[in-house]
C-alpha positions as a printed Julia matrix, in Angstrom:
59×3 Matrix{Float64}:
  90.74   65.85  115.82
  91.34   64.36  112.38
  91.03   66.54  109.28
  90.92   65.52  105.67
  93.08   67.3   103.06
  90.47   69.85  101.86
  89.77   70.87  105.46
  93.48   71.25  106.15
  93.88   73.46  103.07
  90.93   75.58  104.2
  92.34   75.9   107.72
  95.75   76.76  106.3
  94.24   79.44  104.05
  92.21   80.86  106.95
  95.33   80.92  109.15
  97.36   82.65  106.45
  94.57   85.19  105.96
  94.41   85.9   109.69
  98.18   86.35  109.84
  98.04   88.79  106.91
  95.17   90.69  108.52
  97.17   90.93  111.75
 100.23   92.18  109.85
  98.21   94.85  108.03
  96.54   95.92  111.28
  99.95   96.23  112.94
 101.32   98.3   110.02
  98.33  100.65  110.09
  98.57  101.01  113.86
 102.32  101.68  113.63
 101.8   104.34  110.96
  99.08  105.97  113.07
 101.38  106.11  116.1
 104.21  107.53  113.96
 101.91  110.29  112.66
 100.85  111.17  116.23
 104.48  111.32  117.36
 105.4   113.57  114.42
 102.41  115.82  115.06
 103.38  116.15  118.73
 107.01  116.84  117.81
 105.9   119.54  115.34
 103.67  121.15  117.96
 106.47  121.13  120.54
 108.86  122.63  117.98
 106.32  125.34  117.15
 105.89  126.29  120.81
 109.65  126.28  121.46
 110.2   128.6   118.47
 107.34  130.87  119.59
 108.82  131.03  123.1
 112.26  131.91  121.69
 110.75  134.68  119.53
 108.79  136.04  122.47
 111.88  136.0   124.67
 113.94  137.74  121.95
 111.28  140.42  121.46
 111.17  141.12  125.22
 114.94  141.76  125.34
């Protein structure tokens, strides 16, 4: 396939745009996963503290 210069510039711009879109998608996905992990860690911490308080109140 032979492309002329304007077509190559368009393809290059489209490729760069797709790479940027992929990078942004990856960042958003990573941030979402980090928030889920932190939420789970906070919930686990809450239940561990509640269990310790319950155990202390039973003694």
